[in-house]
N, CA, C and O of each residue as an XYZ file, in Angstrom:
256
protein
N       1.353    -28.928     12.569
C       0.475    -28.487     13.349
C       0.868    -28.160     14.869
O       1.763    -28.918     15.241
N       0.505    -27.354     15.745
C       0.871    -27.628     17.027
C       0.261    -28.101     17.589
O      -0.885    -28.330     17.203
N       0.768    -28.541     18.943
C       0.074    -29.417     19.766
C      -0.604    -28.552     21.199
O       0.069    -28.147     22.147
N      -1.848    -28.439     21.066
C      -2.469    -27.772     22.430
C      -2.507    -28.618     23.700
O      -2.750    -28.090     24.785
N      -2.298    -29.760     23.594
C      -2.725    -30.277     24.731
C      -1.859    -30.054     25.853
O      -2.153    -30.837     26.756
N      -0.848    -29.249     26.170
C      -0.057    -28.758     27.131
C      -1.131    -27.638     27.531
O      -1.270    -27.190     28.669
N      -1.626    -27.386     26.769
C      -2.561    -26.037     27.738
C      -3.642    -26.536     28.405
O      -4.357    -27.441     27.974
N      -3.805    -25.866     29.634
C      -4.471    -26.556     30.791
C      -5.764    -25.613     31.079
O      -6.839    -26.030     31.509
N      -5.456    -24.269     30.761
C      -5.959    -23.165     30.931
C      -6.636    -22.080     29.864
O      -5.758    -21.800     29.047
N      -7.724    -21.449     29.598
C      -8.335    -20.709     28.690
C      -6.999    -19.646     28.658
O      -6.496    -19.298     29.726
N      -6.491    -19.185     27.431
C      -5.638    -18.351     27.420
C      -6.340    -16.941     27.560
O      -5.532    -16.017     27.469
N      -7.838    -16.499     27.788
C      -8.181    -15.425     27.665
C      -8.458    -15.179     28.762
O      -8.062    -14.084     29.161
N      -9.255    -16.062     29.753
C     -10.237    -15.956     31.099
C      -9.433    -16.693     32.026
O      -9.676    -16.519     33.220
N      -8.282    -17.692     31.612
C      -7.629    -18.621     32.833
C      -8.699    -19.596     33.380
O      -8.582    -19.986     34.542
N      -9.759    -20.024     32.599
C     -10.673    -20.840     33.240
C      -9.963    -22.068     32.632
O      -9.374    -22.140     31.553
N     -10.189    -23.188     33.741
C      -9.947    -24.318     33.416
C     -10.619    -25.453     32.567
O     -10.264    -26.533     32.095
N     -11.808    -24.659     32.601
C     -12.921    -25.351     31.592
C     -13.111    -25.452     30.386
O     -14.095    -24.927     29.867
N     -12.211    -26.148     29.684
C     -11.877    -25.928     28.352
C     -11.936    -27.278     27.746
O     -11.965    -28.294     28.441
N     -11.951    -27.289     26.709
C     -12.240    -28.852     25.801
C     -11.224    -28.669     24.819
O     -11.217    -27.595     24.216
N     -10.160    -29.732     24.490
C      -9.263    -29.689     23.157
C      -9.831    -30.418     22.322
O     -10.243    -31.528     22.661
N      -9.963    -29.988     21.156
C     -10.240    -30.326     20.133
C      -8.843    -30.993     18.954
O      -8.112    -30.295     18.251
N      -8.837    -32.206     19.048
C      -7.893    -32.919     18.464
C      -8.021    -32.477     17.159
O      -7.142    -31.683     16.825
N      -8.998    -32.799     16.168
C      -9.028    -32.730     14.743
C      -8.742    -31.293     14.216
O      -8.407    -31.064     13.054
N      -8.917    -30.277     15.254
C      -8.848    -28.964     14.726
C      -7.378    -28.203     15.299
O      -6.838    -27.157     14.939
N      -7.047    -29.080     16.210
C      -5.905    -28.440     17.089
C      -6.698    -27.019     17.331
O      -6.519    -25.950     16.747
N      -7.436    -27.277     18.160
C      -7.810    -25.845     19.002
C      -8.277    -26.264     20.466
O      -8.417    -27.412     20.889
N      -8.451    -25.253     21.034
C      -9.176    -25.088     22.324
C     -10.406    -24.507     22.657
O     -10.280    -23.283     22.640
N     -11.543    -24.858     22.952
C     -12.576    -24.010     23.005
C     -13.047    -23.833     24.854
O     -13.355    -24.767     25.595
N     -12.978    -22.488     25.193
C     -13.229    -22.300     26.694
C     -14.756    -22.421     26.801
O     -15.368    -21.619     26.096
N     -15.528    -23.305     27.579
C     -16.726    -23.777     27.835
C     -17.417    -22.230     28.679
O     -18.598    -21.885     28.708
N     -16.247    -21.541     29.285
C     -16.579    -20.402     30.369
C     -16.969    -19.098     28.984
O     -18.136    -18.706     28.993
N     -16.435    -18.751     28.360
C     -16.044    -17.437     27.437
C     -16.390    -17.494     26.459
O     -16.891    -16.505     25.924
N     -16.236    -18.953     25.672
C     -16.701    -19.140     24.192
C     -15.304    -19.293     23.430
O     -15.135    -19.803     22.322
N     -14.512    -18.835     24.126
C     -12.916    -18.310     23.162
C     -12.786    -19.691     22.192
O     -12.850    -20.830     22.656
N     -12.647    -19.468     21.169
C     -11.774    -20.777     20.155
C     -10.736    -20.275     20.188
O     -10.595    -19.099     19.851
N      -9.621    -21.116     20.649
C      -8.134    -20.700     20.437
C      -7.512    -21.758     19.550
O      -7.832    -22.947     19.536
N      -6.663    -21.225     18.877
C      -5.876    -21.755     17.417
C      -4.442    -21.419     17.775
O      -4.291    -20.249     18.125
N      -3.660    -21.963     17.770
C      -2.192    -21.595     17.701
C      -1.900    -20.957     16.539
O      -2.398    -21.489     15.548
N      -1.138    -19.816     16.317
C      -0.505    -19.646     15.249
C       0.658    -20.363     14.615
O       1.612    -20.868     15.208
N       0.454    -20.333     13.433
C       1.642    -21.696     12.490
C       2.426    -20.223     11.865
O       1.990    -19.206     11.326
N       3.947    -20.759     12.292
C       5.025    -19.615     11.668
C       4.898    -19.441     10.225
O       4.965    -20.497      9.596
N       4.757    -18.533      9.641
C       5.164    -17.984      8.322
C       6.477    -17.939      7.749
O       7.330    -17.328      8.392
N       6.788    -18.447      6.707
C       8.198    -18.249      6.191
C       8.029    -17.059      5.450
O       7.494    -17.012      4.343
N       8.417    -16.248      5.974
C       8.374    -14.645      4.950
C       9.710    -14.832      4.302
O      10.709    -15.350      4.801
N       9.555    -14.308      3.069
C      10.683    -13.937      1.977
C      11.558    -12.647      2.711
O      10.907    -11.952      3.491
N      13.194    -12.254      2.469
C      13.734    -11.422      2.688
C      13.356    -10.527      1.855
O      12.923    -10.630      0.707
N      13.636     -9.235      2.812
C      12.995     -7.838      2.245
C      14.089     -7.521      1.050
O      15.272     -7.860      1.060
N      13.399     -6.786      0.018
C      14.107     -6.431     -1.290
C      14.863     -4.945     -0.901
O      14.409     -4.073     -0.160
N      15.690     -4.942     -1.373
C      16.535     -3.671     -1.609
C      15.665     -2.787     -2.305
O      15.036     -3.324     -3.217
N      15.418     -1.319     -2.081
C      14.894     -0.664     -2.988
C      15.381     -0.179     -3.831
O      16.578      0.047     -3.660
N      14.883      0.168     -4.925
C      15.707      0.455     -6.246
C      16.183      2.226     -5.836
O      15.514      3.008     -5.159
N      17.293      2.443     -6.378
C      17.665      3.934     -6.518
C      16.668      4.840     -7.218
O      16.355      4.507     -8.361
N      16.356      5.467     -6.924
C      15.344      6.598     -7.828
C      16.328      6.981     -8.925
O      17.546      7.110     -8.794
N      15.384      7.188    -10.360
C      16.256      7.936    -11.368
C      16.636      9.311    -11.243
O      15.824     10.045    -10.680
N      17.444      9.683    -11.554
C      18.176     10.876    -11.696
C      17.417     11.972    -12.426
O      17.042     11.914    -13.597
N      17.254     12.901    -11.644
C      15.919     13.990    -12.422
C      17.178     14.922    -13.135
O      18.383     15.064    -12.927
N      16.217     15.441    -14.055
C      17.171     16.099    -15.077
C      17.352     17.308    -14.185
O      16.545     17.501    -13.276
N      18.573     18.306    -14.433
C      18.761     19.580    -13.293
C      17.803     20.410    -13.705
O      17.594     20.430    -14.918
N      17.022     21.257    -12.859
C      16.465     22.284    -13.145
C      16.941     23.602    -13.100
O      17.782     23.967    -12.278
N      16.275     24.575    -14.229
C      16.718     25.947    -14.406
C      16.627     26.523    -13.157
O      15.722     26.062    -12.462
N      17.402     27.529    -12.594
C      17.024     28.438    -11.570
C      16.281     29.692    -12.316
O      16.832     30.226    -13.279
N      15.078     30.119    -11.862
C      15.055     31.488    -11.932
C      15.385     32.645    -11.546
O      15.430     33.026    -10.377
N      15.656     33.322    -12.602
C      16.268     34.565    -12.134
C      15.736     35.571    -11.549
O      14.731     35.935    -12.159
N      15.967     36.205    -10.606
C      15.101     37.353     -9.964
C      15.168     39.041    -10.747
O      14.506     39.966    -10.277
């Protein structure tokens, strides 16, 4: 969890009238009602290389 105790004002309206919820690691703004919870980093898998498309059979050209 990220620690939100360093935040001193609402990230949305900049009001200093906020409450820190230690149990949920959230900030609740008493003025605008925002419930702020910092994002936790997500570990992503590296992108996989695309497979080469299968070779198509040669098409016959139409004669005019």
